[in-house]
Z-matrix of the N, CA and C atoms (Angstrom, degrees):
N
C 1 1.457
C 2 1.533 1 111.03
N 3 1.339 2 116.90 1 -32.71
C 4 1.466 3 119.99 2 -179.74
C 5 1.517 4 111.69 3 -59.79
N 6 1.325 5 117.30 4 -34.95
C 7 1.462 6 120.44 5 -178.83
C 8 1.528 7 110.69 6 -68.66
N 9 1.330 8 117.30 7 -38.13
C 10 1.462 9 120.63 8 -179.50
C 11 1.524 10 110.47 9 -71.41
N 12 1.328 11 117.05 10 -53.31
C 13 1.463 12 119.48 11 -177.68
C 14 1.520 13 112.04 12 -73.10
N 15 1.333 14 117.59 13 -18.27
C 16 1.462 15 121.27 14 175.63
C 17 1.512 16 112.36 15 -87.29
N 18 1.347 17 116.43 16 2.40
C 19 1.459 18 123.42 17 177.25
C 20 1.522 19 112.65 18 59.82
N 21 1.340 20 116.85 19 42.96
C 22 1.459 21 121.93 20 175.27
C 23 1.526 22 107.73 21 -100.85
N 24 1.324 23 116.92 22 124.92
C 25 1.459 24 120.37 23 177.61
C 26 1.521 25 109.38 24 -71.12
N 27 1.322 26 116.17 25 134.75
C 28 1.449 27 120.19 26 179.62
C 29 1.519 28 110.69 27 -152.09
N 30 1.319 29 115.79 28 159.60
C 31 1.460 30 123.31 29 172.31
C 32 1.513 31 107.81 30 -108.61
N 33 1.309 32 116.11 31 156.32
C 34 1.459 33 121.10 32 172.34
C 35 1.522 34 106.61 33 -101.70
N 36 1.315 35 116.86 34 123.92
C 37 1.456 36 121.90 35 175.78
C 38 1.524 37 107.75 36 -106.90
N 39 1.306 38 117.00 37 133.40
C 40 1.459 39 122.38 38 -178.34
C 41 1.525 40 108.67 39 -91.87
N 42 1.326 41 116.81 40 121.25
C 43 1.460 42 119.80 41 -174.00
C 44 1.530 43 112.97 42 -62.42
N 45 1.339 44 119.31 43 -31.39
C 46 1.463 45 120.91 44 -179.33
C 47 1.526 46 112.97 45 -71.21
N 48 1.331 47 117.37 46 -20.43
C 49 1.464 48 120.60 47 -178.29
C 50 1.533 49 112.08 48 -119.49
N 51 1.320 50 117.30 49 15.12
C 52 1.458 51 122.73 50 -175.99
C 53 1.525 52 111.67 51 -62.57
N 54 1.338 53 115.83 52 134.84
C 55 1.463 54 121.13 53 178.38
C 56 1.529 55 109.61 54 -128.46
N 57 1.328 56 117.26 55 161.56
C 58 1.465 57 119.56 56 175.33
C 59 1.537 58 112.07 57 -59.14
N 60 1.333 59 117.73 58 -33.40
C 61 1.467 60 121.87 59 179.01
C 62 1.532 61 110.83 60 -66.25
N 63 1.340 62 116.60 61 -39.24
C 64 1.472 63 120.08 62 176.10
C 65 1.520 64 110.26 63 -58.21
N 66 1.325 65 115.63 64 -48.07
C 67 1.457 66 120.70 65 -177.15
C 68 1.527 67 111.68 66 -66.56
N 69 1.324 68 117.22 67 -40.05
C 70 1.463 69 121.55 68 -175.40
C 71 1.527 70 112.92 69 -62.72
N 72 1.337 71 118.29 70 -21.14
C 73 1.475 72 121.30 71 -179.65
C 74 1.524 73 112.53 72 -78.21
N 75 1.315 74 118.37 73 -3.24
C 76 1.462 75 121.14 74 -172.89
C 77 1.526 76 112.03 75 -124.20
N 78 1.350 77 115.30 76 143.19
C 79 1.469 78 120.40 77 176.63
C 80 1.515 79 111.84 78 -78.09
N 81 1.320 80 116.60 79 -30.77
C 82 1.463 81 121.03 80 179.19
C 83 1.531 82 108.13 81 -144.38
N 84 1.320 83 115.76 82 143.00
C 85 1.460 84 122.23 83 175.37
C 86 1.522 85 106.58 84 -116.05
N 87 1.340 86 116.68 85 121.52
C 88 1.463 87 121.64 86 179.15
C 89 1.527 88 108.66 87 -98.26
N 90 1.317 89 115.72 88 129.17
C 91 1.467 90 121.22 89 -177.43
C 92 1.518 91 108.64 90 -120.85
N 93 1.351 92 117.14 91 113.26
C 94 1.463 93 119.51 92 -177.08
C 95 1.532 94 114.18 93 -76.82
N 96 1.325 95 118.96 94 -20.96
C 97 1.472 96 121.46 95 -178.10
C 98 1.524 97 110.00 96 -137.16
N 99 1.339 98 118.23 97 73.34
C 100 1.462 99 120.61 98 -175.91
C 101 1.529 100 113.71 99 -62.29
N 102 1.322 101 117.18 100 -25.45
C 103 1.456 102 120.26 101 -179.37
C 104 1.528 103 111.73 102 -67.87
N 105 1.337 104 117.73 103 -13.55
C 106 1.468 105 121.57 104 -178.72
C 107 1.528 106 113.03 105 -95.42
N 108 1.320 107 117.87 106 -0.86
C 109 1.460 108 120.52 107 -177.83
C 110 1.523 109 111.03 108 -68.82
N 111 1.333 110 115.15 109 140.28
C 112 1.467 111 120.50 110 175.86
C 113 1.523 112 109.41 111 -80.15
N 114 1.311 113 116.44 112 166.89
C 115 1.470 114 121.30 113 177.03
C 116 1.521 115 110.46 114 -60.93
N 117 1.335 116 117.17 115 -37.97
C 118 1.470 117 120.78 116 179.22
C 119 1.527 118 110.78 117 -65.97
N 120 1.337 119 117.57 118 -41.11
C 121 1.467 120 120.82 119 177.53
C 122 1.521 121 110.88 120 -63.96
N 123 1.323 122 116.99 121 -43.06
C 124 1.468 123 120.41 122 178.69
C 125 1.523 124 111.10 123 -60.56
N 126 1.312 125 116.75 124 -39.68
C 127 1.460 126 120.58 125 178.84
C 128 1.536 127 110.30 126 -63.78
N 129 1.332 128 117.13 127 -44.12
C 130 1.463 129 120.79 128 177.67
C 131 1.527 130 110.95 129 -61.93
N 132 1.327 131 116.83 130 -43.14
C 133 1.467 132 121.12 131 -179.50
C 134 1.524 133 111.61 132 -67.23
N 135 1.325 134 117.55 133 -36.80
C 136 1.470 135 120.10 134 177.08
C 137 1.525 136 110.38 135 -63.91
N 138 1.345 137 117.79 136 -40.88
C 139 1.473 138 120.94 137 177.31
C 140 1.528 139 110.07 138 -66.01
N 141 1.324 140 117.35 139 -38.45
C 142 1.466 141 122.62 140 177.90
C 143 1.532 142 110.22 141 -61.56
N 144 1.319 143 117.47 142 -45.54
C 145 1.471 144 121.77 143 178.96
C 146 1.527 145 110.31 144 -65.59
N 147 1.324 146 117.36 145 -42.05
C 148 1.466 147 121.00 146 178.20
C 149 1.522 148 111.07 147 -59.42
N 150 1.346 149 117.03 148 -33.98
C 151 1.468 150 121.72 149 179.56
C 152 1.528 151 112.38 150 -81.88
N 153 1.342 152 117.67 151 1.74
C 154 1.462 153 120.82 152 176.62
C 155 1.515 154 115.04 153 110.02
N 156 1.330 155 118.16 154 -1.90
C 157 1.451 156 120.97 155 178.60
C 158 1.522 157 111.22 156 -73.21
N 159 1.326 158 115.42 157 166.60
C 160 1.468 159 120.78 158 179.71
C 161 1.518 160 108.78 159 -126.80
N 162 1.330 161 115.76 160 143.51
C 163 1.456 162 121.88 161 178.99
C 164 1.525 163 108.33 162 -120.57
N 165 1.329 164 115.86 163 134.98
C 166 1.457 165 123.42 164 179.53
C 167 1.525 166 107.49 165 -121.69
N 168 1.336 167 116.88 166 127.85
C 169 1.461 168 120.42 167 178.91
C 170 1.524 169 109.95 168 -129.41
N 171 1.323 170 113.83 169 162.13
C 172 1.450 171 119.20 170 171.42
C 173 1.526 172 107.41 171 -108.74
N 174 1.334 173 118.24 172 157.34
C 175 1.466 174 120.18 173 -179.94
C 176 1.529 175 110.76 174 -61.47
N 177 1.317 176 118.56 175 154.75
C 178 1.460 177 125.50 176 3.94
C 179 1.526 178 110.82 177 -82.04
N 180 1.299 179 115.99 178 138.76
C 181 1.456 180 121.47 179 178.87
C 182 1.522 181 109.62 180 -83.25
N 183 1.309 182 115.45 181 147.92
C 184 1.459 183 120.04 182 172.86
C 185 1.519 184 107.27 183 -93.15
N 186 1.313 185 115.94 184 168.65
C 187 1.471 186 119.99 185 179.11
C 188 1.529 187 109.96 186 -57.93
N 189 1.326 188 116.52 187 -42.86
C 190 1.463 189 120.18 188 -179.78
C 191 1.520 190 111.99 189 -68.35
N 192 1.336 191 117.21 190 -38.03
C 193 1.463 192 118.69 191 -175.14
C 194 1.522 193 112.56 192 -72.51
N 195 1.313 194 117.77 193 -7.78
C 196 1.456 195 120.46 194 175.54
C 197 1.531 196 110.83 195 -91.75
N 198 1.343 197 117.32 196 6.35
C 199 1.463 198 122.01 197 -177.60
C 200 1.531 199 110.81 198 -77.55
N 201 1.337 200 115.39 199 172.25
C 202 1.464 201 121.75 200 178.59
C 203 1.528 202 109.92 201 -58.57
N 204 1.323 203 115.78 202 140.81
C 205 1.453 204 121.24 203 -179.71
C 206 1.515 205 113.59 204 90.12
N 207 1.319 206 116.54 205 -8.15
C 208 1.467 207 121.59 206 178.56
C 209 1.525 208 107.94 207 -111.45
N 210 1.322 209 116.71 208 138.39
C 211 1.459 210 121.57 209 174.98
C 212 1.520 211 107.70 210 -114.63
N 213 1.316 212 116.27 211 125.34
C 214 1.462 213 121.04 212 175.86
C 215 1.519 214 107.11 213 -103.39
N 216 1.336 215 116.39 214 121.95
C 217 1.453 216 121.68 215 -177.06
C 218 1.526 217 110.37 216 -64.84
N 219 1.332 218 117.99 217 121.71
C 220 1.457 219 120.80 218 -176.13
C 221 1.529 220 114.86 219 -94.06
N 222 1.319 221 117.10 220 -5.45
C 223 1.466 222 119.69 221 -169.21
C 224 1.517 223 115.48 222 -93.95
N 225 1.319 224 113.36 223 -165.47
C 226 1.459 225 123.37 224 -179.20
C 227 1.528 226 109.11 225 -74.55
N 228 1.325 227 116.83 226 122.35
C 229 1.457 228 120.96 227 -177.87
C 230 1.530 229 112.78 228 -71.51
N 231 1.322 230 117.78 229 -8.12
C 232 1.465 231 121.23 230 177.01
C 233 1.530 232 111.79 231 -94.48
N 234 1.325 233 117.24 232 -7.17
C 235 1.463 234 121.93 233 -177.70
C 236 1.531 235 109.88 234 -91.52
N 237 1.323 236 115.62 235 89.65
C 238 1.469 237 122.38 236 -175.77
C 239 1.527 238 111.90 237 -57.39
N 240 1.316 239 117.52 238 -43.69
C 241 1.463 240 121.38 239 -178.39
C 242 1.524 241 110.76 240 -62.21
N 243 1.329 242 116.84 241 -41.70
C 244 1.467 243 120.54 242 -179.75
C 245 1.536 244 111.24 243 -67.57
N 246 1.326 245 117.22 244 -37.89
C 247 1.469 246 120.22 245 178.64
C 248 1.527 247 109.93 246 -64.11
N 249 1.334 248 116.79 247 -45.93
C 250 1.462 249 120.66 248 179.60
C 251 1.529 250 110.50 249 -61.46
N 252 1.321 251 117.31 250 -42.76
C 253 1.475 252 120.87 251 178.03
C 254 1.524 253 111.02 252 -63.18
N 255 1.324 254 117.23 253 -39.24
C 256 1.468 255 120.74 254 -179.85
C 257 1.529 256 111.41 255 -67.90
N 258 1.326 257 117.61 256 -39.21
C 259 1.466 258 120.37 257 176.74
C 260 1.523 259 109.82 258 -65.22
N 261 1.327 260 117.44 259 -42.92
C 262 1.461 261 121.16 260 177.81
C 263 1.522 262 110.74 261 -60.30
N 264 1.318 263 116.32 262 -43.60
C 265 1.461 264 120.84 263 178.03
C 266 1.524 265 110.92 264 -62.64
N 267 1.335 266 117.26 265 -43.28
C 268 1.463 267 120.80 266 178.96
C 269 1.526 268 111.27 267 -62.86
N 270 1.343 269 116.43 268 -30.15
C 271 1.465 270 121.11 269 179.09
C 272 1.527 271 112.27 270 -81.17
N 273 1.318 272 117.36 271 -2.98
C 274 1.449 273 120.83 272 -178.05
C 275 1.515 274 112.21 273 87.70
N 276 1.331 275 117.30 274 15.76
C 277 1.461 276 122.25 275 178.72
C 278 1.511 277 112.28 276 77.34
N 279 1.314 278 114.78 277 -179.68
C 280 1.454 279 120.23 278 174.82
C 281 1.510 280 116.41 279 77.14
N 282 1.335 281 118.21 280 19.18
C 283 1.457 282 119.18 281 177.23
C 284 1.521 283 110.16 282 -68.57
N 285 1.319 284 116.00 283 156.63
C 286 1.457 285 121.06 284 173.93
C 287 1.520 286 108.85 285 -63.26
N 288 1.339 287 116.47 286 146.87
C 289 1.458 288 120.30 287 177.40
C 290 1.521 289 109.48 288 -129.57
N 291 1.327 290 114.27 289 147.99
C 292 1.458 291 122.21 290 -177.74
C 293 1.513 292 107.25 291 -135.19
N 294 1.323 293 116.82 292 111.83
C 295 1.464 294 120.55 293 179.18
C 296 1.520 295 108.44 294 -89.01
N 297 1.322 296 114.45 295 92.95
C 298 1.460 297 122.61 296 178.81
C 299 1.523 298 107.71 297 -140.82
N 300 1.326 299 118.01 298 160.86
C 301 1.464 300 119.65 299 176.07
C 302 1.537 301 110.69 300 -62.25
N 303 1.318 302 116.85 301 159.64
C 304 1.462 303 121.15 302 -176.57
C 305 1.522 304 112.00 303 -63.08
N 306 1.328 305 118.76 304 -23.43
C 307 1.464 306 120.31 305 -177.94
C 308 1.529 307 113.18 306 -82.12
N 309 1.321 308 116.99 307 3.96
C 310 1.466 309 122.07 308 173.42
C 311 1.525 310 107.86 309 -101.23
N 312 1.327 311 116.21 310 129.05
C 313 1.454 312 120.46 311 174.90
C 314 1.524 313 108.82 312 -105.75
N 315 1.331 314 115.36 313 143.84
C 316 1.456 315 122.42 314 -175.77
C 317 1.524 316 108.49 315 -119.62
N 318 1.330 317 115.79 316 132.07
C 319 1.459 318 122.22 317 177.28
C 320 1.528 319 107.75 318 -130.69
N 321 1.324 320 116.35 319 152.80
C 322 1.468 321 119.31 320 179.17
C 323 1.521 322 110.17 321 -136.31
N 324 1.314 323 115.07 322 146.96
C 325 1.462 324 122.78 323 175.29
C 326 1.516 325 107.57 324 -133.18
N 327 1.320 326 115.95 325 138.04
C 328 1.459 327 119.59 326 172.11
C 329 1.519 328 107.39 327 -104.89
N 330 1.319 329 116.00 328 130.41
C 331 1.451 330 122.05 329 179.08
C 332 1.526 331 108.62 330 -120.00
N 333 1.340 332 116.87 331 85.39
C 334 1.467 333 120.28 332 -175.09
C 335 1.532 334 113.94 333 -58.60
N 336 1.335 335 118.18 334 -39.57
C 337 1.471 336 119.75 335 -179.36
C 338 1.519 337 111.73 336 -62.82
N 339 1.334 338 116.33 337 -38.78
C 340 1.465 339 121.05 338 179.07
C 341 1.522 340 112.37 339 -85.00
N 342 1.332 341 116.54 340 -4.62
C 343 1.462 342 123.29 341 -179.34
C 344 1.523 343 111.41 342 55.61
N 345 1.349 344 115.07 343 55.08
C 346 1.459 345 118.77 344 178.96
C 347 1.525 346 110.86 345 -155.68
N 348 1.336 347 112.15 346 159.52
C 349 1.459 348 122.21 347 170.96
C 350 1.521 349 106.61 348 -113.71
N 351 1.312 350 116.63 349 139.42
C 352 1.458 351 121.12 350 176.46
C 353 1.516 352 108.50 351 -113.44
N 354 1.312 353 115.83 352 126.85
C 355 1.463 354 122.19 353 176.32
C 356 1.527 355 106.74 354 -111.52
N 357 1.321 356 116.24 355 114.89
C 358 1.457 357 122.59 356 -179.15
C 359 1.526 358 108.78 357 -96.54
N 360 1.306 359 116.84 358 127.29
C 361 1.461 360 122.91 359 178.65
C 362 1.532 361 107.35 360 -115.72
N 363 1.332 362 116.75 361 113.67
C 364 1.459 363 121.30 362 -177.05
C 365 1.521 364 108.67 363 -115.70
N 366 1.323 365 115.57 364 118.74
C 367 1.459 366 122.66 365 -176.62
C 368 1.537 367 109.63 366 -98.06
N 369 1.320 368 116.72 367 116.23
C 370 1.459 369 122.00 368 -179.57
C 371 1.533 370 112.51 369 -99.62
N 372 1.317 371 117.97 370 9.80
C 373 1.461 372 120.76 371 -179.00
C 374 1.532 373 109.68 372 -73.82
N 375 1.334 374 115.65 373 124.28
C 376 1.463 375 121.55 374 -176.09
C 377 1.519 376 110.54 375 -137.57
N 378 1.313 377 114.94 376 156.09
C 379 1.457 378 121.88 377 171.57
C 380 1.525 379 105.91 378 -122.05
N 381 1.337 380 116.19 379 127.38
C 382 1.459 381 119.58 380 179.08
C 383 1.521 382 108.94 381 -94.18
N 384 1.336 383 114.69 382 118.52
C 385 1.463 384 121.68 383 -179.44
C 386 1.526 385 107.84 384 -130.80
N 387 1.323 386 115.79 385 123.11
C 388 1.467 387 121.97 386 177.62
C 389 1.524 388 111.95 387 50.37
N 390 1.339 389 116.66 388 43.94
C 391 1.461 390 120.97 389 177.58
C 392 1.515 391 114.77 390 77.30
N 393 1.324 392 118.12 391 5.71
C 394 1.464 393 121.76 392 178.88
C 395 1.528 394 109.58 393 -112.67
N 396 1.317 395 115.41 394 144.57
C 397 1.463 396 120.51 395 174.42
C 398 1.521 397 108.30 396 -95.58
N 399 1.323 398 115.99 397 116.33
C 400 1.457 399 121.27 398 179.29
C 401 1.519 400 109.19 399 -107.71
N 402 1.345 401 117.29 400 121.23
C 403 1.463 402 119.48 401 -179.50
C 404 1.530 403 111.85 402 -64.34
N 405 1.322 404 115.11 403 143.51
C 406 1.460 405 122.28 404 174.43
C 407 1.528 406 106.20 405 -109.11
N 408 1.313 407 117.41 406 123.07
C 409 1.464 408 121.80 407 -174.56
C 410 1.525 409 112.11 408 -58.29
N 411 1.323 410 115.27 409 142.86
C 412 1.463 411 122.10 410 175.57
C 413 1.522 412 109.14 411 -83.75
N 414 1.318 413 114.98 412 144.03
C 415 1.468 414 120.71 413 175.72
C 416 1.529 415 108.84 414 -72.68
N 417 1.330 416 118.04 415 164.16
C 418 1.461 417 119.71 416 175.78
C 419 1.538 418 111.52 417 -53.33
N 420 1.330 419 115.29 418 146.49
C 421 1.463 420 121.92 419 -177.73
C 422 1.524 421 110.24 420 -111.42
N 423 1.325 422 115.75 421 127.80
C 424 1.461 423 121.33 422 175.65
C 425 1.527 424 107.51 423 -88.07
N 426 1.338 425 116.57 424 124.20
C 427 1.463 426 121.88 425 -174.21
C 428 1.521 427 109.93 426 -121.28
N 429 1.327 428 115.13 427 129.86
C 430 1.465 429 123.65 428 175.41
C 431 1.521 430 105.58 429 -124.31
N 432 1.317 431 116.18 430 99.89
C 433 1.458 432 122.56 431 -170.29
C 434 1.516 433 111.48 432 -103.40
N 435 1.318 434 115.74 433 129.98
C 436 1.467 435 120.28 434 172.42
C 437 1.519 436 107.35 435 -84.68
N 438 1.319 437 116.06 436 120.15
C 439 1.458 438 121.93 437 -175.21
C 440 1.519 439 112.38 438 -90.35
N 441 1.328 440 116.94 439 155.90
C 442 1.468 441 119.67 440 171.64
C 443 1.531 442 109.77 441 -62.73
N 444 1.312 443 116.01 442 157.44
C 445 1.470 444 120.94 443 -179.68
C 446 1.529 445 110.25 444 -54.95
N 447 1.322 446 116.25 445 138.81
C 448 1.472 447 124.53 446 176.11
C 449 1.525 448 114.49 447 63.67
N 450 1.325 449 119.23 448 17.89
C 451 1.458 450 121.87 449 177.29
C 452 1.521 451 107.95 450 -81.61
N 453 1.323 452 117.93 451 122.14
C 454 1.471 453 123.47 452 179.42
C 455 1.528 454 108.36 453 -113.80
N 456 1.300 455 116.46 454 111.77
C 457 1.470 456 121.24 455 -176.48
C 458 1.524 457 111.06 456 -74.89
N 459 1.342 458 116.14 457 127.89
C 460 1.467 459 121.80 458 175.83
C 461 1.519 460 110.90 459 -97.71
N 462 1.341 461 116.19 460 -40.77
C 463 1.462 462 119.58 461 -179.39
C 464 1.526 463 109.22 462 -161.45
N 465 1.334 464 113.97 463 158.86
C 466 1.463 465 120.95 464 174.54
C 467 1.523 466 106.90 465 -126.79
N 468 1.322 467 115.29 466 123.39
C 469 1.457 468 121.28 467 175.02
C 470 1.521 469 107.97 468 -105.01
N 471 1.330 470 116.28 469 137.01
C 472 1.460 471 121.63 470 176.56
C 473 1.522 472 107.50 471 -114.24
N 474 1.325 473 116.29 472 126.12
C 475 1.459 474 121.30 473 -176.16
C 476 1.524 475 110.58 474 -124.80
N 477 1.324 476 115.72 475 138.88
C 478 1.460 477 122.44 476 172.96
C 479 1.524 478 108.03 477 -139.26
N 480 1.341 479 117.85 478 153.39
C 481 1.465 480 118.81 479 175.98
C 482 1.527 481 112.37 480 -61.56
N 483 1.326 482 117.75 481 -31.75
C 484 1.468 483 121.41 482 -175.71
C 485 1.522 484 113.35 483 -79.91
N 486 1.325 485 117.92 484 -39.82
C 487 1.471 486 120.38 485 -170.34
C 488 1.520 487 114.22 486 -113.52
N 489 1.320 488 118.06 487 -0.64
C 490 1.464 489 119.01 488 179.76
C 491 1.517 490 112.29 489 77.34
N 492 1.326 491 115.62 490 -141.66
C 493 1.461 492 122.33 491 -173.16
C 494 1.518 493 110.94 492 -112.56
N 495 1.361 494 115.24 493 136.17
C 496 1.466 495 122.13 494 175.32
C 497 1.527 496 108.63 495 -132.82
N 498 1.304 497 116.40 496 149.72
C 499 1.460 498 121.36 497 174.48
C 500 1.522 499 108.17 498 -95.59
N 501 1.345 500 116.10 499 133.89
C 502 1.464 501 120.91 500 -176.67
C 503 1.519 502 111.55 501 -105.73
N 504 1.323 503 115.85 502 148.58
C 505 1.459 504 122.23 503 171.90
C 506 1.519 505 107.82 504 -79.39
N 507 1.347 506 116.49 505 150.14
C 508 1.457 507 120.76 506 -179.01
C 509 1.520 508 110.22 507 -154.09
N 510 1.326 509 115.35 508 164.00
C 511 1.465 510 121.69 509 169.99
C 512 1.523 511 107.36 510 -128.70
N 513 1.327 512 115.39 511 137.32
C 514 1.460 513 120.84 512 175.74
C 515 1.515 514 108.81 513 -124.68
N 516 1.322 515 115.55 514 127.26
C 517 1.459 516 122.72 515 174.36
C 518 1.519 517 106.89 516 -125.95
N 519 1.319 518 115.92 517 109.29
C 520 1.467 519 122.73 518 -176.01
C 521 1.523 520 109.84 519 54.25
N 522 1.339 521 117.34 520 -116.25
C 523 1.471 522 119.73 521 -175.97
C 524 1.530 523 112.96 522 -97.96
N 525 1.343 524 117.74 523 16.24
C 526 1.469 525 121.45 524 179.44
C 527 1.523 526 110.04 525 -114.03
N 528 1.326 527 115.20 526 133.31
C 529 1.452 528 122.11 527 178.35
C 530 1.516 529 108.01 528 -123.88
N 531 1.335 530 116.33 529 127.60
C 532 1.464 531 121.20 530 -179.72
C 533 1.526 532 109.77 531 -122.52
N 534 1.330 533 114.43 532 134.72
C 535 1.460 534 120.34 533 176.33
C 536 1.524 535 108.93 534 -162.21
N 537 1.336 536 114.94 535 169.58
C 538 1.463 537 120.86 536 177.91
C 539 1.519 538 108.46 537 -119.68
N 540 1.330 539 114.64 538 123.90
C 541 1.463 540 120.34 539 174.04
C 542 1.523 541 107.32 540 -85.81
N 543 1.331 542 118.00 541 126.89
C 544 1.464 543 119.07 542 179.86
C 545 1.527 544 110.77 543 -64.70
N 546 1.321 545 116.67 544 165.71
C 547 1.459 546 120.04 545 179.16
C 548 1.522 547 112.34 546 -58.23
N 549 1.327 548 116.30 547 156.82
C 550 1.458 549 122.71 548 179.59
C 551 1.525 550 108.28 549 -149.81
N 552 1.310 551 115.89 550 165.16
C 553 1.448 552 119.88 551 -176.61
C 554 1.537 553 112.05 552 -84.97
N 555 1.313 554 118.23 553 -68.13
C 556 1.471 555 121.26 554 -178.40
C 557 1.519 556 111.03 555 -117.64
N 558 1.342 557 117.34 556 -46.72
C 559 1.457 558 120.59 557 -173.92
C 560 1.517 559 110.80 558 -132.40
N 561 1.336 560 114.85 559 129.70
C 562 1.454 561 121.39 560 173.91
C 563 1.517 562 109.36 561 -128.53
N 564 1.302 563 117.71 562 143.27
C 565 1.461 564 122.72 563 -179.56
C 566 1.515 565 109.52 564 -126.91
N 567 1.334 566 116.09 565 125.02
C 568 1.464 567 121.74 566 174.54
C 569 1.525 568 106.66 567 -103.52
N 570 1.308 569 116.96 568 117.77
C 571 1.458 570 122.47 569 176.96
C 572 1.528 571 107.09 570 -102.13
N 573 1.334 572 116.09 571 106.63
C 574 1.461 573 122.51 572 -178.34
C 575 1.522 574 106.49 573 -94.78
N 576 1.329 575 116.35 574 109.60
C 577 1.455 576 121.22 575 -172.01
C 578 1.517 577 111.69 576 -103.34
N 579 1.303 578 114.24 577 142.04
C 580 1.460 579 122.46 578 -177.44
C 581 1.527 580 109.75 579 -101.65
């Protein structure tokens, strides 16, 4: 939950179908229950670490998960900010950041064929009045996105059901893209086009 409310982009990898290719796409793999890993999963993770990958786990650590290339989180499991910082540190820093309230969830999709990244902003902030849930608009979101290698941004479109499509101003320096998504009611979509 800390990764979602801390606005850290992540993928879910299924341990029963895990492949070396799945692991190779990620700078760090976070494992919430290392004691449940199978021997085959441990072997894949050891090869991933040998190739330069990083593994982050929370206690209880197994004997293997305390090995080189693995980081076992030593802090308070209720401290969301500390967990997010520790995952970022395990990844070597430079994760994407999204300055939004905790009730906004952020999701991302890369669409290589369409040459774009989609950033989904979902606002769950509501006010219950007379048995009805009334959405409370989200404030503008400051976004600092780490881009894939060689991604050159041409334009960013922001879309909402209420306001349609707008073009956003942005700055890109190497693999970092910074922009502000204007406020939205429930759902906002940033289409980062290459």
